C-alpha positions in Angstrom: 4.5 -15.6 -8.6 6.5 -12.8 -10.0 5.2 -9.3 -9.6 5.6 -7.0 -12.6 5.2 -3.3 -13.0 2.7 -1.7 -15.3 5.4 -0.9 -17.8 3.7 -3.7 -19.6 0.6 -3.0 -21.6 -1.6 -0.5 -19.7 -5.0 -1.4 -18.3 -7.7 -0.3 -20.6 -11.3 0.8 -19.5 -12.5 -2.8 -19.8 -9.7 -4.2 -17.6 -10.3 -1.5 -15.0 -14.1 -2.2 -14.9 -13.4 -6.0 -14.6 -10.9 -5.3 -11.7 -13.4 -3.1 -9.9 -16.2 -5.7 -10.1 -13.9 -8.5 -9.0 -12.6 -6.6 -6.0 -16.2 -5.9 -4.9 -17.2 -9.5 -5.4 -14.6 -12.1 -6.6 -17.4 -14.6 -7.0 -19.1 -12.7 -9.7 -19.8 -15.1 -12.6 -18.0 -14.4 -15.9 -21.4 -13.9 -17.7 -22.4 -11.2 -15.1 -19.0 -9.5 -15.5 -19.5 -9.6 -19.3 -22.9 -8.0 -19.0 -21.6 -5.3 -16.7 -18.6 -4.3 -18.8 -20.2 -4.8 -22.2 -18.1 -7.6 -23.6 -18.7 -11.2 -24.5 -18.2 -13.9 -21.8 -15.2 -15.4 -23.7 -13.6 -12.0 -23.9 -14.0 -11.4 -20.2 -12.6 -14.9 -19.4 -9.6 -14.2 -21.6 -9.0 -10.7 -20.0 -9.2 -12.1 -16.5 -6.7 -14.9 -17.4 -4.3 -12.3 -18.9 -4.7 -10.1 -15.7 -3.8 -13.2 -13.6 -0.9 -14.1 -15.9 0.5 -10.5 -15.7 0.3 -10.6 -11.9 -2.4 -7.8 -11.7 -4.8 -10.3 -10.1 -2.8 -12.0 -7.4 -5.5 -14.4 -6.2 -9.0 -14.8 -4.7 -9.8 -15.1 -1.1 -12.6 -14.7 1.5 -12.5 -11.5 3.6 -13.2 -12.4 7.2 -14.0 -10.5 10.3 -11.0 -11.3 12.6 -13.0 -10.2 15.7 -15.7 -12.8 14.9 -12.9 -15.4 14.6 -11.8 -14.7 18.2 -9.2 -12.0 17.6 -11.0 -8.8 18.4 -7.9 -6.8 19.6 -5.8 -5.3 16.8 -2.6 -3.2 16.9 -0.1 -1.7 14.6 3.4 -2.3 15.9 6.1 0.0 14.7 9.3 -2.1 14.8 12.9 -0.9 14.7 15.4 -3.5 13.7 19.2 -3.4 13.4 20.3 -3.5 9.8 21.9 -6.9 9.9 18.6 -8.4 11.3 16.1 -7.1 8.8 15.8 -10.3 6.7 15.7 -12.5 9.9 12.9 -10.3 11.3 10.9 -10.3 8.1 11.1 -14.1 7.9 10.1 -14.5 11.6 6.9 -12.5 11.0 5.8 -15.0 8.4 5.7 -17.6 11.1 3.6 -15.6 13.6 0.0 -16.4 13.0 -1.3 -13.3 14.7 0.6 -11.1 12.2 -1.9 -10.0 9.6 0.4 -7.7 7.6 4.1 -6.7 7.7 5.5 -3.8 5.7 9.1 -2.6 5.3 8.8 1.2 5.7 10.9 4.3 5.7 11.5 6.6 8.6 12.7 5.9 12.1 11.1 2.4 12.2 12.0 -0.5 9.9 8.6 -2.3 9.8 4.9 -1.7 10.4 3.3 -4.9 11.6 -0.5 -5.3 12.0 -1.3 -7.8 14.7 -4.7 -9.4 15.8 -5.1 -11.0 19.2 -7.6 -12.4 21.7 -6.9 -9.7 24.3 -4.2 -7.3 25.6 -2.2 -10.2 27.2 -2.1 -11.9 23.9 -0.9 -8.7 22.2 1.9 -8.5 24.8 2.9 -12.1 24.2 3.1 -11.5 20.4 5.2 -8.3 20.9 7.4 -10.1 23.5 8.1 -12.8 20.9 9.6 -10.2 18.6 11.7 -8.5 21.3 15.0 -10.4 21.0 15.4 -8.7 17.6 13.8 -5.4 17.9 12.4 -2.4 19.8 8.7 -1.6 19.3 6.2 1.1 19.6 2.6 0.0 19.5 -0.6 1.7 18.5 -3.9 0.0 19.4 -6.7 0.1 16.9 -9.8 1.8 18.3 -11.9 1.8 15.2 -11.4 1.3 11.4 -13.4 3.9 9.5 -11.9 2.5 6.2 -11.0 -1.1 7.0 -10.6 -2.0 3.3 -11.2 -0.3 0.0 -11.5 -1.2 -3.6 -8.5 0.0 -5.5 -9.3 1.8 -8.8 -6.6 1.7 -11.4 -6.0 5.2 -12.8 -6.9 5.8 -16.4 -3.8 6.2 -18.7 -2.5 9.7 -18.8 -3.3 11.4 -22.1 -0.3 11.5 -24.4 1.3 14.8 -24.2 2.1 16.4 -27.5 5.6 17.6 -27.8 5.6 21.0 -29.6 8.5 21.4 -32.0 11.0 24.0 -30.8 10.8 27.2 -32.7 13.9 27.9 -34.7 15.5 31.1 -34.2 16.2 33.2 -37.2 19.5 35.0 -37.4 20.0 38.1 -39.4 22.6 37.9 -42.1 
């Protein structure tokens, strides 16, 4: 799936309302979405399909509590990688099941990797599996006051009027 920027048609108020509702509960029936946003069900279906086609909606999935799945220990691992190994490291993280997220970042580190594990020993094993390529600095997660949040698309900026430049009169 290709990702596009929003240089395409902007999201209108209906699209933004649909996106908010689907982020809160992706299983909301189209008829309920239509009632909430004030459109017909076919219009909502068409808008959702267009949002999917444009890559605004990337997919639908269940949000799970990783602790209840047996992985209660989480850490953010800041990873520094030599320039010639960036691609290799990025590919390697896709094969490590304990890696929840991997982001290429700016600053002293190359990547920020979120890891979930059974216990501290398991975290150590995951980090050690990365070591041939990298140096790491790990921050353990104590609590997550904002574990996930609905993303609200900003309303389009009002069009700015360009004032004509005053012409300067010269004396003859």
